[in-house]
C-alpha positions as CSV (number, residue, x, y, z in Angstrom):
1,M,0.0,0.0,0.0
2,L,1.1,3.5,-0.8
3,I,2.3,5.9,2.0
4,E,3.9,8.7,0.0
5,F,5.1,9.5,-3.5
6,S,7.4,12.4,-4.5
7,I,8.6,13.5,-7.9
8,S,10.9,16.2,-9.2
9,N,12.3,17.3,-12.6
10,F,9.8,15.2,-14.5
11,R,7.7,16.8,-17.3
12,S,5.7,19.6,-15.6
13,F,7.1,18.8,-12.1
14,R,10.1,21.0,-11.4
15,E,11.0,21.0,-7.7
16,K,10.0,18.1,-5.4
17,Q,6.3,17.7,-5.0
18,T,4.9,15.1,-2.6
19,F,1.6,13.2,-2.8
20,S,0.6,11.6,0.5
21,M,-1.9,8.9,1.5
22,V,-1.3,9.5,5.2
23,A,-4.5,10.5,6.9
24,A,-4.6,13.8,8.8
25,P,-5.4,13.3,12.5
26,R,-8.6,14.3,14.2
27,L,-10.8,14.3,11.0
28,K,-14.0,12.3,11.0
29,K,-15.3,9.6,8.6
30,G,-13.3,6.7,10.1
31,D,-14.5,4.4,7.3
32,N,-12.3,6.5,4.9
33,V,-9.1,5.3,6.4
34,F,-7.5,2.0,7.4
35,K,-4.7,1.0,9.7
36,P,-1.7,-0.5,7.9
37,V,-0.4,-3.8,9.4
38,V,3.3,-3.5,9.9
39,K,5.5,-5.8,12.0
40,G,6.9,-4.1,15.1
41,E,5.8,-0.6,14.0
42,K,2.7,1.5,14.5
43,L,2.1,3.8,11.4
44,P,-0.5,6.5,11.0
45,D,-3.8,5.6,9.4
46,L,-3.8,5.6,5.5
47,L,-6.4,7.0,3.2
48,K,-8.5,4.6,1.1
49,V,-9.3,7.2,-1.6
50,A,-7.7,10.3,-3.0
51,A,-9.2,12.6,-5.7
52,I,-7.0,14.9,-7.7
53,Y,-8.4,18.1,-9.3
54,G,-7.0,20.8,-11.4
55,P,-7.2,22.7,-14.7
56,N,-6.3,21.1,-18.0
57,A,-2.5,21.0,-18.5
58,S,-1.9,21.6,-14.8
59,G,0.0,18.3,-14.3
60,K,-2.7,15.7,-13.2
61,S,-1.9,13.3,-16.0
62,N,1.9,13.8,-15.5
63,L,1.5,12.6,-12.0
64,I,-0.2,9.5,-13.3
65,K,2.7,9.0,-15.8
66,A,5.1,9.3,-12.9
67,F,3.3,6.5,-11.1
68,E,3.6,4.4,-14.3
69,I,7.4,4.9,-14.4
70,V,7.7,2.8,-11.2
71,S,6.2,-0.4,-12.6
72,D,7.7,0.2,-16.0
73,I,11.3,0.4,-14.7
74,A,10.8,-2.3,-12.1
75,S,9.6,-4.7,-14.8
76,R,12.4,-4.0,-17.3
77,Q,14.4,-7.0,-18.4
78,P,18.0,-6.9,-19.5
79,S,18.4,-6.2,-23.2
80,A,21.4,-6.0,-25.6
81,Q,19.7,-3.1,-27.3
82,A,19.4,0.2,-25.4
83,T,16.0,1.8,-25.3
84,S,15.2,5.2,-23.9
85,L,13.8,5.2,-20.3
86,P,10.4,6.8,-20.1
87,V,11.4,10.1,-18.4
88,S,11.5,13.7,-19.6
89,P,12.9,16.6,-17.6
90,F,11.3,19.9,-16.8
91,R,12.1,21.8,-20.1
92,F,11.5,25.4,-19.0
93,D,14.6,25.4,-16.8
94,P,17.9,25.0,-18.8
95,Q,19.7,24.0,-15.7
96,L,17.5,20.9,-15.3
97,V,17.5,19.7,-18.9
98,D,20.5,17.4,-18.4
99,K,19.7,16.5,-14.8
100,P,17.9,13.2,-13.8
101,S,14.2,12.9,-12.9
102,S,13.8,11.8,-9.3
103,I,11.2,9.6,-7.5
104,E,10.9,8.9,-3.8
105,L,8.5,6.2,-2.8
106,H,7.3,5.1,0.6
107,F,5.2,1.9,0.8
108,V,4.2,-1.1,2.8
109,Y,4.2,-4.6,1.6
110,A,4.0,-8.0,3.4
111,E,3.8,-6.1,6.7
112,Q,7.1,-4.3,6.1
113,R,7.7,-0.6,5.4
114,Y,10.1,0.4,2.6
115,E,11.6,3.5,1.0
116,F,12.7,3.3,-2.6
117,D,14.6,6.2,-4.2
118,L,15.3,6.4,-7.9
119,A,17.0,9.0,-10.2
120,L,17.2,8.4,-13.9
121,T,17.7,10.0,-17.3
122,Q,16.5,8.7,-20.7
123,Q,19.9,7.0,-21.1
124,R,20.5,5.3,-17.7
125,I,19.7,4.9,-14.1
126,I,21.8,7.4,-12.1
127,E,20.9,6.4,-8.6
128,E,18.7,3.8,-6.7
129,R,18.4,3.1,-3.0
130,L,16.3,0.7,-1.0
131,L,15.7,1.1,2.7
132,A,13.7,-1.2,4.9
133,F,12.3,-0.3,8.4
134,P,12.2,-3.5,10.5
135,K,10.5,-2.6,13.8
136,G,10.7,1.1,12.7
137,K,14.5,1.1,12.4
138,E,15.9,2.6,9.2
139,T,18.1,0.0,7.6
140,L,20.0,0.4,4.3
141,L,19.8,-2.6,2.0
142,Y,21.8,-1.1,-0.9
143,H,22.7,2.2,-2.6
144,R,23.8,2.4,-6.2
145,R,25.2,5.6,-7.7
146,H,26.5,6.3,-11.1
147,L,29.8,8.3,-11.1
148,P,32.2,9.3,-13.9
149,S,34.3,6.3,-12.9
150,G,31.3,3.9,-13.1
151,D,28.6,2.6,-10.8
152,Q,29.4,2.7,-7.1
153,Y,27.6,0.4,-4.6
154,T,27.1,0.6,-0.9
155,F,25.6,-2.4,0.8
156,G,24.0,-2.5,4.1
157,E,22.2,-5.4,5.8
158,L,21.7,-7.2,2.5
159,E,21.4,-11.0,2.4
160,G,23.4,-13.1,-0.2
161,G,27.0,-12.4,0.8
162,N,29.9,-10.7,-1.0
163,D,30.3,-13.1,-3.9
164,L,26.6,-12.9,-4.8
165,H,26.6,-9.1,-4.5
166,E,29.5,-8.9,-6.9
167,L,27.6,-11.2,-9.4
168,W,24.6,-8.9,-9.1
169,K,26.7,-5.8,-9.7
170,K,28.4,-7.2,-12.8
171,S,25.1,-8.4,-14.3
172,T,23.3,-5.0,-13.8
173,G,23.1,-2.9,-17.0
174,P,22.7,0.9,-17.1
175,Q,19.0,0.8,-17.9
176,V,18.0,-2.0,-15.4
177,L,17.4,-1.8,-11.7
178,F,20.0,-3.5,-9.5
179,L,17.0,-4.6,-7.5
180,A,15.4,-6.4,-10.5
181,Q,18.7,-8.0,-11.6
182,A,19.5,-9.2,-8.1
183,V,16.1,-10.9,-7.8
184,A,16.5,-12.5,-11.3
185,N,19.9,-14.0,-10.2
186,S,18.9,-15.3,-6.8
187,S,17.1,-18.3,-5.4
188,E,13.5,-18.3,-4.3
189,D,14.5,-18.4,-0.6
190,L,16.1,-15.0,-0.8
191,K,13.0,-12.8,-0.1
192,Q,14.6,-9.6,1.2
193,L,14.6,-8.0,-2.2
194,R,12.0,-10.1,-3.9
195,E,9.1,-8.8,-1.8
196,P,9.7,-5.0,-2.4
197,L,10.3,-5.7,-6.1
198,T,7.0,-7.5,-6.3
199,W,5.2,-4.4,-5.0
200,L,7.1,-2.1,-7.3
201,Q,6.1,-4.2,-10.2
202,T,2.4,-4.8,-9.3
203,G,1.5,-2.4,-6.5
204,F,0.1,0.2,-9.0
205,M,-2.7,-0.8,-11.3
206,I,-3.0,2.2,-13.6
207,V,-6.0,2.9,-15.9
208,S,-5.3,5.7,-18.4
209,G,-6.2,6.4,-22.0
210,G,-9.3,5.1,-23.6
211,M,-11.4,2.2,-22.4
212,E,-11.8,0.5,-25.8
213,W,-9.2,-2.2,-25.4
214,R,-10.4,-3.0,-21.9
215,A,-14.0,-3.3,-23.1
216,N,-12.7,-5.7,-25.8
217,S,-10.9,-7.7,-23.1
218,S,-14.0,-7.9,-21.0
219,Q,-15.9,-9.2,-24.0
220,K,-13.2,-11.8,-24.7
221,L,-13.5,-13.0,-21.1
222,V,-17.2,-13.5,-21.5
223,K,-16.6,-15.3,-24.8
224,D,-14.0,-17.7,-23.3
225,H,-15.6,-17.9,-19.8
226,P,-19.3,-17.2,-19.9
227,S,-19.5,-17.2,-16.1
228,F,-18.0,-13.7,-16.2
229,A,-21.2,-12.4,-17.9
230,E,-23.1,-12.5,-14.6
231,E,-20.4,-10.5,-12.8
232,I,-20.4,-7.8,-15.4
233,S,-24.2,-7.6,-15.5
234,S,-24.2,-7.3,-11.7
235,F,-21.6,-4.5,-11.8
236,L,-23.7,-2.6,-14.4
237,Q,-26.9,-3.1,-12.4
238,G,-25.1,-1.7,-9.4
239,V,-24.6,1.6,-11.2
240,D,-28.2,1.7,-12.6
241,V,-27.5,0.2,-16.0
242,P,-30.3,-2.3,-16.5
243,V,-28.4,-5.1,-18.2
244,T,-29.6,-8.5,-17.1
245,N,-27.5,-10.7,-19.4
246,I,-24.5,-10.6,-21.6
247,R,-23.6,-13.2,-24.2
248,V,-21.2,-13.5,-27.1
249,D,-22.6,-15.0,-30.3
250,Q,-20.3,-16.5,-33.0
251,I,-20.9,-15.3,-36.5
252,E,-20.1,-18.1,-38.9
253,P,-19.2,-17.4,-42.6
254,N,-22.4,-17.5,-44.7
255,S,-22.0,-19.3,-48.0
256,A,-25.5,-18.3,-49.2
257,G,-26.0,-15.2,-51.3
258,L,-23.6,-12.6,-52.5
259,I,-21.0,-10.9,-50.3
260,S,-18.7,-7.9,-50.9
261,A,-15.0,-8.4,-51.6
262,N,-14.1,-6.6,-48.3
263,K,-16.4,-8.9,-46.3
264,L,-15.0,-12.0,-48.1
265,T,-11.5,-10.9,-47.2
266,G,-12.5,-10.5,-43.6
267,L,-14.0,-14.0,-43.5
268,I,-10.9,-15.5,-45.1
269,S,-8.7,-13.9,-42.5
270,S,-10.9,-15.1,-39.6
271,K,-12.8,-18.3,-39.7
272,S,-15.4,-16.9,-37.3
273,K,-16.2,-13.6,-35.8
274,S,-18.4,-12.7,-32.8
275,K,-20.7,-10.1,-31.5
276,T,-21.6,-9.2,-28.0
277,I,-25.3,-9.0,-27.1
278,L,-26.6,-7.2,-24.0
279,T,-30.1,-7.8,-22.6
280,H,-31.8,-4.8,-21.1
281,R,-34.9,-5.0,-18.9
282,T,-37.5,-2.3,-18.4
283,A,-41.0,-2.2,-17.0
284,L,-42.2,-3.2,-20.5
285,G,-40.0,-6.2,-20.8
286,E,-36.7,-7.2,-22.2
287,A,-34.8,-6.2,-25.4
288,E,-31.5,-7.2,-26.9
289,F,-28.9,-4.7,-28.1
290,D,-25.6,-5.2,-29.9
291,F,-22.6,-3.9,-28.0
292,E,-22.0,-1.3,-30.7
293,E,-25.4,0.2,-30.1
294,E,-24.6,0.9,-26.4
295,S,-23.7,4.4,-25.2
296,E,-20.1,5.4,-24.7
297,G,-20.8,5.5,-21.0
298,T,-21.9,1.9,-20.9
299,K,-19.0,0.8,-23.1
300,N,-16.6,2.5,-20.7
301,L,-18.2,0.9,-17.7
302,I,-17.8,-2.6,-19.3
303,G,-14.1,-1.7,-19.9
304,F,-13.7,-0.3,-16.4
305,W,-15.2,-3.5,-14.9
306,L,-12.0,-5.4,-15.6
307,P,-9.5,-3.4,-13.5
308,W,-12.2,-2.7,-10.9
309,S,-12.9,-6.4,-10.6
310,I,-9.3,-7.3,-10.3
311,H,-8.8,-4.5,-7.8
312,T,-11.7,-5.5,-5.5
313,S,-11.4,-9.2,-5.7
314,F,-7.9,-9.9,-4.5
315,I,-6.5,-9.3,-1.0
316,E,-3.3,-7.6,-2.0
317,D,-1.6,-4.4,-1.1
318,R,-2.7,-2.8,-4.4
319,T,-3.4,0.8,-5.5
320,L,-5.8,1.4,-8.4
321,I,-4.9,4.7,-10.1
322,V,-7.3,6.1,-12.7
323,D,-6.8,9.1,-15.0
324,E,-10.1,10.9,-15.5
325,L,-12.5,8.5,-13.6
326,D,-15.4,10.7,-14.6
327,S,-14.8,10.2,-18.4
328,S,-18.2,9.5,-20.0
329,L,-19.6,8.5,-16.6
330,H,-22.5,10.2,-14.8
331,P,-21.4,12.0,-11.6
332,E,-23.7,9.7,-9.5
333,I,-22.0,6.6,-11.0
334,V,-18.6,8.0,-9.9
335,I,-20.0,8.7,-6.4
336,S,-21.4,5.2,-6.3
337,L,-18.0,3.6,-7.2
338,V,-16.2,5.7,-4.7
339,A,-18.7,4.8,-2.0
340,K,-18.4,1.0,-2.8
341,H,-14.6,1.3,-2.5
342,L,-14.9,3.1,0.9
343,K,-17.1,0.2,2.3
344,S,-14.5,-2.4,1.4
345,D,-12.5,-4.0,4.2
346,L,-9.6,-4.9,1.9
347,P,-6.3,-3.0,2.3
348,I,-6.6,-1.4,-1.1
349,Q,-6.5,2.2,-2.3
350,L,-8.1,4.2,-5.1
351,I,-6.5,7.3,-6.5
352,F,-8.0,9.2,-9.5
353,T,-8.0,12.5,-11.4
354,T,-11.3,14.2,-12.2
355,H,-13.0,17.4,-13.1
356,D,-16.2,16.4,-11.4
357,T,-16.8,18.5,-8.3
358,H,-19.9,16.6,-7.2
359,L,-17.7,14.5,-5.0
360,M,-16.9,17.6,-3.0
361,D,-20.5,18.0,-2.2
362,A,-21.3,14.3,-1.6
363,K,-20.2,14.3,2.0
364,L,-18.2,11.1,1.2
365,L,-14.6,12.3,1.4
366,R,-12.6,14.3,3.9
367,R,-10.6,17.4,3.3
368,D,-7.3,15.4,3.3
369,Q,-8.7,13.3,0.4
370,F,-8.8,16.1,-2.1
371,W,-5.7,17.1,-3.9
372,L,-5.1,20.0,-6.4
373,T,-2.7,20.6,-9.2
374,E,-1.8,24.1,-10.3
375,R,0.8,25.7,-12.7
376,D,2.9,28.5,-11.3
377,A,4.4,31.4,-13.3
378,N,7.3,29.1,-14.4
379,G,4.9,26.5,-15.8
380,A,5.7,24.1,-13.0
381,T,3.1,21.9,-11.3
382,Q,2.3,22.7,-7.6
383,L,0.6,19.9,-5.8
384,R,-1.4,20.5,-2.6
385,S,-4.0,18.9,-0.4
386,I,-7.2,20.9,0.5
387,H,-6.3,20.1,4.1
388,D,-3.3,22.4,3.7
389,F,-5.7,25.4,3.4
390,E,-7.3,26.9,6.4
391,G,-10.9,25.8,6.8
392,R,-13.4,23.9,8.7
393,E,-14.2,20.2,8.2
394,S,-17.8,20.9,7.6
395,E,-17.3,23.7,5.1
396,D,-18.8,23.6,1.6
397,M,-15.7,22.5,-0.3
398,E,-17.3,22.6,-3.8
399,K,-18.4,26.2,-3.2
400,R,-15.0,27.3,-1.9
401,Y,-13.3,25.6,-4.7
402,Y,-15.2,27.5,-7.3
403,E,-14.6,30.7,-5.3
404,G,-10.9,30.1,-5.8
405,R,-10.2,29.7,-2.1
406,Y,-8.1,26.6,-2.8
407,R,-6.8,27.9,-6.1
408,G,-6.4,25.1,-8.7
409,L,-8.8,26.8,-11.1
410,P,-8.1,27.7,-14.7
411,F,-7.4,31.4,-15.4
412,I,-9.4,32.3,-18.5
413,R,-8.8,35.7,-20.1
414,R,-12.0,37.6,-20.9
415,V,-12.1,39.2,-24.3
């Protein structure tokens, strides 16, 4: 589970900005937080949900991209061919163009707290460091730094022994994490590095871009495993979409009659095609609709069901991160999804960007669960929690947001 995430010199982020899931003390709505289970250490409560607001081009999506870097880099495999690492520095400051982007990540996995620090350019990893906190005591596992003379390593209380450490060092390329290389070249019983790497690879489940391919994946699941149809139908009914059944029909090539050349080409390339049929029920009865006849909102929901189902069905320290959760979804559906997440007893977290301010008025979330992005005069993203602004817990946050009390609104020039 995520505790804190910091980023600097990455896209619109210039100086270090920190996003935190640590709950502020003395705020109400106890169902909105959970107590992280950590061996020998008592941590503050963590938030189940955080919503990020801000004008277009203020840095919301760049924050999501920064989260994506973590799993991308942690999952990289050694390759003989160099490929650019997915970072881009803050371009408005010439002094930062050749400097690395930096990430600092605090998280809990398998009842252990960790800190992972990473600095990298498009060409190589400049620095990485992993700290563990057994019983709350800061313990260095390793520290890798790239110097003009080459990579320099400092090892702390790291299992494996000197010979194995040397093997790991020699095997680690410039664009691969030492952490990942060490795990790849160690036995299953060495878990000291395996467990934090597992979370870095899988701890973030990120939903960004369109839902089309996810909707296609959901349909394929129903085609291959019809039992999933009931789960998707139940999910849709739970957000007031009256779909009672979903099935996938095979469309076999039809030898009778004339067909166009384009259609014939399609039939030759694929022995059979399929179409998804959804049954809707109203007070007048039932009717069937082809998937392509459905609204974009319903299609998006069918696509969103897949990550949502994975997120809510497994007891794992996982954080679901969604860019523009309100895309093509009615505000009441967004509120419903957030409410369902808050009622879950699983140690899972939901972070999302949105422009929909209905959540501020829904009395669901606390002040510390709303975050704002804003561009300063230098074009750099500033990231703040509404809780950082003076105010009362019961205040009308939506009204104060539109009044500009929290800033984070677009500045529109009047002609």
